[in-house]
C-alpha positions as CSV (number, residue, x, y, z in Angstrom):
1,X,-17.7,-24.0,2.7
2,X,-16.0,-24.3,-0.7
3,X,-15.1,-20.6,-0.7
4,X,-12.1,-20.0,1.5
5,X,-13.2,-17.5,4.3
6,X,-9.6,-16.5,5.0
7,X,-9.3,-14.6,1.7
8,X,-11.7,-12.0,3.1
9,X,-9.0,-9.9,4.8
10,X,-8.8,-6.5,6.5
11,X,-8.2,-4.4,3.4
12,X,-9.2,-6.6,0.4
13,X,-10.1,-10.1,-0.8
14,X,-6.8,-11.9,-1.6
15,X,-5.7,-15.5,-2.1
16,X,-4.3,-18.1,-4.5
17,X,-5.8,-17.4,-8.0
18,X,-6.4,-21.0,-9.1
19,X,-7.4,-22.3,-5.7
20,X,-9.4,-19.5,-4.2
21,X,-10.7,-17.9,-7.4
22,X,-11.3,-21.0,-9.5
23,X,-14.3,-20.5,-11.9
24,X,-16.9,-22.1,-9.5
25,X,-15.8,-20.2,-6.4
26,X,-15.4,-17.0,-8.4
27,X,-19.0,-17.2,-9.4
28,X,-20.1,-17.7,-5.8
29,X,-17.9,-14.7,-4.7
30,X,-19.3,-12.5,-7.4
31,X,-22.9,-13.5,-6.5
32,X,-22.3,-12.6,-2.9
33,X,-20.6,-9.3,-3.9
34,X,-23.6,-8.5,-6.1
35,X,-26.1,-9.1,-3.3
36,X,-24.0,-6.8,-1.0
37,X,-23.7,-4.1,-3.7
38,X,-27.5,-4.2,-4.4
39,X,-28.2,-3.8,-0.6
40,X,-26.0,-0.7,-0.7
41,X,-28.0,0.8,-3.6
42,X,-25.3,0.4,-6.1
43,X,-26.2,0.6,-9.8
44,X,-23.0,1.3,-11.6
45,X,-19.6,-0.5,-11.0
46,X,-16.2,0.3,-12.4
47,X,-13.8,-2.6,-12.9
48,X,-10.1,-2.8,-13.8
49,X,-7.4,-5.4,-13.5
50,X,-3.6,-5.7,-13.1
51,X,-1.1,-7.6,-15.2
52,X,-1.4,-11.0,-13.4
53,X,-2.0,-13.9,-15.7
54,X,-5.2,-14.8,-13.9
55,X,-6.6,-11.3,-13.9
56,X,-8.4,-11.3,-17.3
57,X,-10.1,-14.6,-16.4
58,X,-11.3,-13.2,-13.1
59,X,-12.5,-10.1,-14.8
60,X,-14.6,-12.1,-17.3
61,X,-16.1,-14.2,-14.5
62,X,-17.0,-11.2,-12.4
63,X,-18.3,-9.3,-15.4
64,X,-20.7,-12.1,-16.4
65,X,-22.2,-12.3,-12.9
66,X,-22.6,-8.6,-12.3
67,X,-24.2,-7.9,-15.7
68,X,-26.6,-10.8,-15.2
69,X,-27.5,-9.2,-11.8
70,X,-28.4,-5.9,-13.5
71,X,-25.4,-3.7,-12.8
72,X,-24.1,-1.3,-15.4
73,X,-20.4,-1.8,-15.8
74,X,-17.6,0.5,-16.9
75,X,-14.5,-1.5,-17.6
76,X,-11.1,0.3,-18.0
77,X,-9.2,-2.9,-18.6
78,X,-5.5,-3.2,-17.6
79,X,-4.6,-0.5,-15.2
80,X,-2.5,0.4,-12.1
81,X,-4.5,0.6,-8.9
82,X,-4.0,4.4,-8.8
83,X,-5.4,4.7,-12.3
84,X,-8.4,2.7,-11.1
85,X,-8.8,5.0,-8.1
86,X,-8.6,8.0,-10.3
87,X,-11.4,6.7,-12.5
88,X,-13.5,6.1,-9.4
89,X,-12.9,9.7,-8.2
90,X,-13.5,11.3,-11.6
91,X,-16.1,9.1,-13.3
92,X,-18.1,8.7,-10.1
93,X,-19.3,5.1,-10.3
94,X,-21.3,3.9,-7.3
95,X,-18.7,1.2,-6.7
96,X,-15.4,-0.2,-8.0
97,X,-13.5,-3.5,-8.2
98,X,-9.8,-3.6,-8.8
99,X,-8.6,-7.1,-9.6
100,X,-5.1,-7.3,-8.1
101,X,-3.0,-9.0,-5.4
102,X,-0.8,-5.9,-5.2
103,X,2.8,-7.0,-4.3
104,X,2.0,-10.6,-3.6
105,X,3.7,-13.4,-5.5
106,X,2.6,-14.2,-9.1
107,X,0.2,-17.1,-8.2
108,X,-1.9,-14.9,-6.0
109,X,-4.8,-12.6,-7.0
110,X,-7.7,-10.7,-5.4
111,X,-10.0,-7.7,-5.3
112,X,-9.7,-4.2,-3.9
113,X,-13.2,-2.8,-3.4
114,X,-14.6,0.7,-3.5
115,X,-17.9,2.1,-2.4
116,X,-18.1,5.5,-4.0
117,X,-14.8,7.1,-3.2
118,X,-14.1,5.0,-0.1
119,X,-12.1,1.8,0.1
120,X,-13.8,-1.1,1.8
121,X,-12.0,-2.6,4.8
122,X,-12.7,-4.4,8.1
123,X,-16.4,-5.0,8.8
124,X,-17.5,-4.1,5.3
125,X,-15.4,-6.8,3.8
126,X,-16.8,-9.3,6.4
127,X,-20.3,-8.2,5.3
128,X,-19.4,-9.2,1.8
129,X,-18.2,-12.5,3.1
130,X,-21.4,-13.1,4.9
131,X,-23.3,-12.5,1.7
132,X,-21.0,-15.0,-0.1
133,X,-21.5,-17.6,2.6
134,X,-25.3,-17.2,2.6
135,X,-25.4,-17.5,-1.2
136,X,-23.2,-20.6,-1.1
137,X,-25.5,-22.1,1.5
138,X,-28.9,-21.6,-0.1
139,X,-28.1,-20.5,-3.7
140,X,-30.7,-17.8,-3.5
141,X,-30.3,-14.2,-4.7
142,X,-32.7,-11.3,-4.7
143,X,-31.3,-10.4,-8.1
144,X,-32.4,-13.6,-9.9
145,X,-34.4,-12.8,-13.0
146,X,-33.6,-9.1,-13.2
147,X,-33.0,-7.4,-16.5
148,X,-29.3,-7.6,-17.4
149,X,-27.1,-4.6,-17.1
150,X,-24.8,-3.0,-19.6
151,X,-21.0,-3.0,-20.3
152,X,-19.0,0.1,-21.5
153,X,-15.3,-0.3,-22.1
154,X,-13.1,2.8,-22.0
155,X,-9.4,3.7,-21.9
156,X,-8.7,5.9,-18.9
157,X,-5.0,6.2,-19.5
158,X,-4.9,9.7,-21.1
159,X,-7.3,11.2,-18.5
160,X,-5.2,9.9,-15.6
161,X,-1.8,10.7,-17.0
162,X,-2.8,14.2,-18.1
163,X,-4.2,14.9,-14.7
164,X,-1.0,13.8,-13.0
165,X,1.1,16.0,-15.2
166,X,-1.1,19.0,-14.8
167,X,-0.7,19.0,-11.0
168,X,3.0,19.2,-10.6
169,X,5.5,21.6,-12.2
170,X,9.2,20.7,-11.8
171,X,11.9,23.3,-10.8
172,X,15.0,24.4,-12.7
173,X,17.4,21.5,-11.7
174,X,17.6,18.8,-14.3
175,X,17.4,15.3,-12.7
176,X,19.0,12.0,-13.6
177,X,16.9,9.2,-12.2
178,X,16.6,5.4,-12.2
179,X,13.1,3.8,-12.2
180,X,12.2,0.2,-11.6
181,X,8.6,-0.8,-12.3
182,X,9.1,-4.3,-11.1
183,X,7.3,-5.8,-14.2
184,X,4.1,-4.6,-12.7
185,X,1.1,-2.7,-14.1
186,X,2.5,0.8,-13.5
187,X,5.1,0.5,-16.3
188,X,3.1,1.9,-19.2
189,X,1.8,4.8,-17.1
190,X,5.3,5.6,-15.7
191,X,6.7,5.7,-19.3
192,X,4.1,8.2,-20.4
193,X,4.7,10.4,-17.4
194,X,8.5,10.3,-17.6
195,X,8.6,10.7,-21.4
196,X,6.5,13.9,-21.0
197,X,9.1,15.2,-18.6
198,X,12.1,14.6,-20.9
199,X,13.2,18.3,-20.8
200,X,13.4,18.1,-17.1
201,X,14.3,14.4,-16.3
202,X,16.6,11.9,-17.8
203,X,15.7,8.4,-16.7
204,X,17.0,4.8,-16.9
205,X,14.2,2.3,-16.8
206,X,14.1,-1.2,-15.4
207,X,11.3,-3.7,-15.9
208,X,8.8,-1.4,-17.5
209,X,7.0,-4.1,-19.5
210,X,4.1,-5.6,-17.4
211,X,4.6,-9.4,-16.9
212,X,2.4,-11.2,-14.5
213,X,5.1,-13.8,-13.8
214,X,7.3,-11.1,-12.4
215,X,10.4,-12.7,-13.9
216,X,13.2,-10.5,-12.5
217,X,12.2,-10.0,-8.9
218,X,9.1,-9.6,-6.7
219,X,7.3,-6.3,-7.3
220,X,7.7,-5.3,-3.7
221,X,10.0,-2.2,-3.0
222,X,10.0,-2.7,0.7
223,X,12.3,-5.8,0.4
224,X,15.9,-4.7,0.0
225,X,16.7,-7.7,-2.2
226,X,14.4,-6.2,-4.9
227,X,16.3,-2.9,-4.9
228,X,19.7,-4.3,-5.7
229,X,19.6,-3.7,-9.5
230,X,18.3,-0.2,-9.0
231,X,21.0,0.6,-6.4
232,X,23.7,-0.6,-8.7
233,X,22.4,1.6,-11.6
234,X,22.1,4.7,-9.3
235,X,25.8,4.4,-8.5
236,X,27.0,3.6,-12.0
237,X,24.9,6.3,-13.7
238,X,25.6,8.9,-11.0
239,X,21.8,9.3,-10.6
240,X,20.1,11.7,-8.2
241,X,17.6,9.1,-7.0
242,X,16.2,5.6,-7.7
243,X,12.5,5.0,-7.5
244,X,10.7,1.6,-7.4
245,X,7.1,0.6,-7.6
246,X,5.1,-2.4,-6.3
247,X,3.0,-4.7,-8.5
248,X,-0.1,-2.5,-8.8
249,X,1.6,0.9,-8.5
250,X,0.2,2.2,-5.2
251,X,3.5,1.9,-3.2
252,X,6.8,3.6,-3.8
253,X,10.4,2.6,-2.8
254,X,13.3,5.0,-2.9
255,X,17.1,5.0,-2.8
256,X,19.1,8.2,-2.6
257,X,22.1,9.3,-4.6
258,X,24.4,7.1,-2.5
259,X,22.0,4.1,-3.2
260,X,20.9,4.1,0.5
261,X,17.4,2.9,1.1
262,X,14.9,5.6,2.3
263,X,12.1,3.9,4.2
264,X,8.6,5.3,4.1
265,X,9.0,7.2,7.3
266,X,12.1,9.0,6.0
267,X,10.3,9.9,2.8
268,X,7.5,11.4,4.8
269,X,9.9,13.7,6.5
270,X,10.9,15.1,3.1
271,X,7.3,15.6,2.1
272,X,6.3,17.1,5.5
273,X,8.9,19.7,5.2
274,X,7.3,21.0,2.0
275,X,3.7,20.6,3.2
276,X,4.1,22.0,6.7
277,X,5.7,25.2,5.3
278,X,2.5,25.8,3.4
279,X,0.0,24.4,6.0
280,X,1.5,25.1,9.5
281,X,-0.1,23.3,12.4
282,X,-1.4,20.4,10.3
283,X,-2.3,17.1,11.8
284,X,0.5,14.6,11.2
285,X,-0.7,11.0,11.3
286,X,2.1,8.6,12.1
287,X,1.5,4.9,11.7
288,X,2.8,2.8,14.5
289,X,5.7,1.2,12.5
290,X,7.3,4.5,11.8
291,X,10.5,6.0,13.4
292,X,10.2,8.3,16.4
293,X,12.3,10.7,14.2
294,X,9.3,11.2,12.0
295,X,7.0,11.9,15.0
296,X,9.6,14.4,16.4
297,X,10.2,16.1,13.1
298,X,6.5,16.8,12.6
299,X,6.4,18.4,16.0
300,X,9.6,20.4,15.2
301,X,8.0,21.7,12.0
302,X,5.0,22.9,14.0
303,X,2.6,20.1,13.2
304,X,0.5,17.9,15.5
305,X,1.8,14.3,15.4
306,X,-0.6,11.5,16.3
307,X,-0.1,7.8,16.0
308,X,-2.5,5.8,13.9
309,X,-3.1,2.2,12.8
310,X,-1.4,0.6,9.9
311,X,-3.3,-0.1,6.7
312,X,-3.9,2.0,3.6
313,X,-7.7,1.8,3.9
314,X,-7.6,2.6,7.6
315,X,-5.3,5.6,7.1
316,X,-7.4,7.0,4.2
317,X,-10.5,6.7,6.4
318,X,-8.8,8.5,9.3
319,X,-7.5,11.2,6.9
320,X,-11.1,11.7,5.6
321,X,-12.5,11.8,9.1
322,X,-9.8,14.3,10.3
323,X,-9.5,16.3,7.1
324,X,-5.8,15.5,7.2
325,X,-3.7,16.8,4.3
326,X,-1.0,14.1,4.2
327,X,-0.1,10.7,5.6
328,X,1.8,7.6,4.7
329,X,3.0,4.2,5.6
330,X,6.3,2.5,6.2
331,X,5.4,0.2,3.3
332,X,5.4,3.1,0.8
333,X,1.7,3.9,0.6
334,X,1.8,7.8,0.4
335,X,-1.4,9.8,0.6
336,X,-1.6,13.4,-0.6
337,X,-4.8,15.4,0.0
338,X,-3.3,18.9,-0.1
339,X,-3.0,19.0,-3.9
340,X,-4.4,15.6,-4.9
341,X,-7.3,13.3,-4.2
342,X,-6.0,11.6,-1.0
343,X,-5.5,8.1,-2.4
344,X,-2.2,6.3,-2.6
345,X,-0.5,6.8,-5.9
346,X,3.2,6.0,-6.3
347,X,3.5,7.9,-9.6
348,X,2.0,11.1,-8.1
349,X,4.3,10.6,-5.1
350,X,7.2,10.4,-7.5
351,X,6.2,13.7,-9.1
352,X,6.0,15.4,-5.8
353,X,9.5,14.0,-4.9
354,X,10.9,15.2,-8.2
355,X,9.4,18.6,-7.6
356,X,11.2,18.9,-4.3
357,X,14.5,17.7,-5.7
358,X,14.3,19.9,-8.8
359,X,14.0,23.0,-6.6
360,X,17.0,22.0,-4.4
361,X,20.7,22.5,-4.9
362,X,21.4,19.8,-2.3
363,X,21.6,16.1,-3.0
364,X,18.9,13.9,-1.5
365,X,21.4,12.4,0.9
366,X,22.4,15.9,2.0
367,X,18.8,16.9,2.6
368,X,18.5,14.1,5.2
369,X,21.9,14.8,6.9
370,X,20.5,17.0,9.7
371,X,18.3,14.2,11.1
372,X,19.3,12.2,14.2
373,X,21.2,9.0,13.3
374,X,19.2,6.3,14.9
375,X,19.8,2.6,14.8
376,X,16.7,0.9,13.4
377,X,15.7,-2.5,12.0
378,X,13.7,-2.9,8.8
379,X,10.1,-4.0,9.1
380,X,10.4,-7.7,9.7
381,X,7.7,-10.4,9.5
382,X,7.7,-13.9,11.1
383,X,5.1,-16.6,10.6
384,X,2.1,-16.8,13.0
385,X,-1.1,-18.6,12.0
386,X,-4.1,-16.3,11.4
387,X,-6.0,-17.9,14.3
388,X,-3.1,-17.3,16.8
389,X,-1.4,-14.1,15.8
390,X,-3.7,-11.6,17.5
391,X,-3.8,-13.6,20.7
392,X,0.0,-13.8,20.7
393,X,0.3,-10.0,20.3
394,X,-2.1,-9.5,23.2
395,X,0.2,-11.7,25.4
396,X,3.3,-9.8,24.3
397,X,1.6,-6.5,25.0
398,X,0.5,-7.5,28.5
399,X,4.0,-8.7,29.4
400,X,5.7,-5.5,28.0
401,X,3.2,-3.3,29.8
402,X,4.4,-4.7,33.2
403,X,7.8,-3.0,32.6
404,X,7.4,-0.2,30.1
405,X,4.9,2.4,28.7
406,X,3.1,1.0,25.7
407,X,0.9,2.3,22.9
408,X,-1.8,-0.2,21.9
409,X,-3.8,1.4,19.1
410,X,-2.4,-1.3,16.7
411,X,-0.5,-4.1,18.3
412,X,1.9,-2.9,20.9
413,X,4.5,-0.2,20.6
414,X,6.7,-0.4,23.6
415,X,8.6,2.7,24.7
416,X,12.1,1.9,25.9
417,X,14.3,4.5,27.7
418,X,16.3,5.1,24.4
419,X,14.1,3.7,21.7
420,X,11.0,1.6,21.0
421,X,9.9,-1.7,19.7
422,X,6.8,-3.0,17.9
423,X,4.7,-6.2,17.6
424,X,1.6,-6.2,15.6
425,X,-0.5,-8.8,13.8
426,X,-0.4,-8.5,10.0
427,X,-3.9,-7.9,8.5
428,X,-2.8,-9.4,5.1
429,X,-0.7,-12.4,6.0
430,X,-0.4,-15.2,8.7
431,X,2.4,-13.2,10.3
432,X,3.5,-10.8,13.0
433,X,5.2,-7.6,12.1
434,X,8.1,-6.4,14.2
435,X,10.4,-3.4,14.2
436,X,12.8,-1.8,16.7
437,X,14.7,1.5,17.0
438,X,17.3,2.8,19.4
439,X,19.7,5.6,20.0
440,X,22.8,3.4,19.4
441,X,23.7,0.0,17.8
442,X,24.4,-1.3,21.3
443,X,21.0,-0.2,22.6
444,X,19.3,-1.7,19.5
445,X,21.0,-5.0,20.2
446,X,19.9,-4.9,23.8
447,X,16.3,-4.1,22.9
448,X,16.0,-6.7,20.1
449,X,17.5,-9.3,22.4
450,X,14.9,-8.5,25.0
451,X,12.0,-8.7,22.5
452,X,13.4,-12.0,21.2
453,X,13.6,-13.5,24.6
454,X,10.0,-12.5,25.4
455,X,8.7,-13.8,22.1
456,X,10.5,-17.2,22.6
457,X,9.2,-17.4,26.2
458,X,5.6,-16.9,25.0
459,X,6.0,-19.0,21.8
460,X,7.9,-22.2,22.9
461,X,9.5,-23.8,19.9
462,X,9.4,-20.6,17.8
463,X,12.4,-19.5,15.7
464,X,14.3,-16.4,16.9
465,X,13.3,-13.2,15.1
466,X,15.7,-12.3,12.3
467,X,15.9,-8.5,12.7
468,X,17.9,-7.9,9.5
């Protein structure tokens, strides 16, 4: 096969733009996608793209094939992924394609796919791959010779930004904030939102201009090295909070007034305290990478905590199935369905966070002071080939289960006497994700050493896991 099958991943299609989405392979991918969409009864498709240098080319190639295959297209052009989602939810196309590689390095690109208001993942993406592979093999399409479709180009910016601003009213406290858009696609949207709040919010902006080369740093707010400039400004400006976005604007990263990083599970505690007060007894989905503190806090607030698998598409599907009001990921995907649509939108999450802060006299650091002080590693990743990573996690799980209780809904979360550890295969990279938490630094060292020793025993020649 010329088309690389490994780009058809759990949540999206993603690879190297010039290798995996060269013009010839792009046409084959688009033809396979068209066949799959036609089989699902799709007639109208909405398309947007991020700021990557390869995105306009990919859009033009995709557009040419889909129009020739009879689909009517609505193109909203350059957009953040949440703006694209908003268009899918409010303009009601049959399907949608967002051309983006999210937070990946600049040479990458890909496609996030929607069928109606649902993100494609797992077996559905593999179905698309099967159509691509079949078309590449025989070159036949049931859409050959159909009447061409149409193209309508619109700007969805105003509708999206106006909707965001209409949903959240800030409180009396004036806020001083720092915002880093990471040179990603969210910059123009963030500027419109924040400028509209100038009577309530003073902001210092970093990297607001979209630049597909990401010249200052990777647009990934989970990596501490990408937050250094924002942390410095928070301290020098005496800001109340620093907020960062990933490349396509669906993930948020936060530092508090002391420039301390708040991971996604800590952020969710802040949001749950507001939401649970209005919706007592709510189901609280906790992805397996999250701190036990989040699980315990949901229970303390009167909610029903329940572990769930990692992955924005998986969590959104579970939320829809369970009619859950709120959930999130360690990585900064935050999903509000209580007062919003349920998709991950870092700008909307920002507004909700500012609403909470603007109605508080306490600083953000003070709001978190009552939580247990656990010792915890960041989310770490280490290389493991795609064809080996799941098998290795199964071996790790089997060994850990001989000694400790384990949770195996997504990899293995091992329950230690005073903490927990995690191994799970990444669904987006040739990597294994690990994390560990304990009651004290000494216990954390003990548990990470034990996990390291087990990993090295099962993976001879592997490098020790770097837990920092």
